[in-house]
C-alpha positions as CSV (number, residue, x, y, z in Angstrom):
1,X,4.5,2.9,-21.9
2,X,8.1,3.0,-20.1
3,X,8.9,2.5,-16.5
4,X,11.0,4.6,-14.8
5,X,12.0,4.4,-11.3
6,X,12.5,8.1,-9.6
7,X,12.9,9.1,-6.4
8,X,10.1,11.3,-5.3
9,X,9.3,13.0,-1.6
10,X,7.5,11.0,0.4
11,X,4.9,13.3,2.4
12,X,3.7,12.0,5.6
13,X,0.2,11.8,5.4
14,X,-3.0,8.9,6.7
15,X,-4.5,10.0,3.7
16,X,-3.7,7.7,0.7
17,X,-5.3,9.8,-1.9
18,X,-3.3,12.8,-0.6
19,X,-0.1,10.8,-0.9
20,X,-0.4,9.8,-4.2
21,X,-1.6,13.2,-5.8
22,X,1.7,14.6,-4.3
23,X,3.5,11.9,-6.2
24,X,1.9,12.2,-9.4
25,X,2.3,16.0,-9.6
26,X,5.8,15.7,-8.4
27,X,6.3,13.1,-10.9
28,X,5.0,14.8,-13.8
29,X,7.2,18.1,-12.5
30,X,10.4,15.9,-13.2
31,X,9.6,13.8,-16.4
32,X,7.5,16.6,-18.2
33,X,5.0,13.6,-19.7
34,X,2.1,11.6,-18.4
35,X,2.8,9.7,-15.6
36,X,1.2,6.8,-13.5
37,X,2.1,6.4,-9.7
38,X,1.0,4.1,-7.1
39,X,1.3,3.9,-3.3
40,X,0.0,1.1,-0.9
41,X,-2.0,1.0,2.5
42,X,-2.5,-1.9,4.9
43,X,-5.1,-0.7,7.7
44,X,-5.6,-2.8,10.7
45,X,-9.2,-2.2,12.2
46,X,-8.0,-2.8,15.6
47,X,-5.3,-0.2,15.7
48,X,-7.6,2.5,14.0
49,X,-6.6,2.1,10.5
50,X,-2.7,2.1,11.4
51,X,-0.4,1.5,10.2
52,X,-2.1,2.8,6.7
53,X,0.4,4.0,4.4
54,X,3.6,3.6,6.6
55,X,3.3,0.3,6.4
56,X,6.4,0.5,4.2
57,X,8.2,1.8,7.4
58,X,7.0,-0.8,9.4
59,X,8.2,-3.6,6.8
60,X,11.7,-1.9,6.6
61,X,12.1,-1.4,10.4
62,X,11.1,-3.8,12.9
63,X,10.2,-6.2,9.8
64,X,7.8,-8.8,8.8
65,X,7.2,-11.0,11.5
66,X,7.0,-8.1,13.9
67,X,4.4,-6.3,12.0
68,X,2.1,-9.3,12.0
69,X,2.7,-9.7,15.3
70,X,0.8,-6.3,16.0
71,X,-2.2,-8.1,16.2
72,X,-1.7,-10.6,18.1
73,X,-3.4,-9.3,21.6
74,X,-6.2,-8.1,19.8
75,X,-9.7,-10.3,18.8
76,X,-10.2,-8.1,16.0
77,X,-7.7,-9.4,13.3
78,X,-9.6,-7.8,10.2
79,X,-7.6,-5.3,7.9
80,X,-8.0,-3.7,4.7
81,X,-5.4,-3.4,1.8
82,X,-5.6,-0.6,-0.2
83,X,-3.9,0.3,-3.7
84,X,-4.2,3.9,-5.2
85,X,-3.0,4.6,-9.0
86,X,-2.7,8.4,-9.9
87,X,-2.3,9.2,-13.5
88,X,-1.4,12.9,-14.4
89,X,-1.2,14.4,-17.9
90,X,-0.3,18.0,-16.9
91,X,-3.8,18.7,-17.1
92,X,-6.0,16.5,-15.7
93,X,-5.8,14.3,-12.4
94,X,-7.2,10.7,-12.0
95,X,-7.1,8.6,-9.1
96,X,-8.1,4.9,-9.4
97,X,-8.7,2.8,-6.2
98,X,-8.7,-0.8,-5.1
99,X,-8.8,-2.6,-1.9
100,X,-9.6,-5.8,-0.3
101,X,-11.0,-6.4,3.1
102,X,-9.5,-9.5,5.1
103,X,-8.6,-10.9,8.2
104,X,-5.4,-12.9,9.6
105,X,-2.1,-11.9,8.1
106,X,-0.4,-15.6,7.8
107,X,3.7,-15.7,7.5
108,X,4.3,-17.1,3.8
109,X,7.7,-15.6,2.6
110,X,7.5,-17.3,-0.8
111,X,4.1,-14.7,-1.5
112,X,4.9,-11.5,-3.1
113,X,2.7,-8.7,-3.9
114,X,2.2,-4.8,-4.5
115,X,3.1,-4.3,-1.1
116,X,6.9,-4.7,-2.1
117,X,7.7,-8.0,0.1
118,X,5.3,-7.8,2.8
119,X,5.1,-11.6,2.0
120,X,1.8,-12.7,3.8
121,X,-1.0,-14.7,3.0
122,X,-4.1,-12.3,3.4
123,X,-7.0,-14.2,4.1
124,X,-10.6,-12.6,2.6
125,X,-12.7,-15.3,3.9
126,X,-13.5,-16.6,0.5
127,X,-10.2,-17.7,-0.8
128,X,-6.9,-16.7,0.4
129,X,-4.9,-13.9,-1.7
130,X,-1.8,-15.2,-2.8
131,X,-0.9,-11.9,-4.9
132,X,-2.0,-8.4,-4.8
133,X,-1.4,-7.3,-8.1
């Protein structure tokens, strides 16, 4: 397996599967060999599932602290972190899903995970998740 970072068009959708399907087919078209891609989503229940797959724009834009403060005025502090991998060999496309329900995003800039530097402890109620990996 070789890891290769390539620029892919990022379609705008709230459907994580749709985004991953587009990315995996585009990556295959560029590399002409089997590929595995991933994308993530962070869905705040109080915000009807937003920011969802747009989380990277929230982190890159207003930043980590502002993103965590989105829930300050809501009683419901629950969220779902999702990660979807897509595999495509030119014929068969497969999706693999993972998710974690939790509550309370707590600032902790030392923590890194799949969400490219969100750097927050995501409390699951059983244990604090230190890494999404």
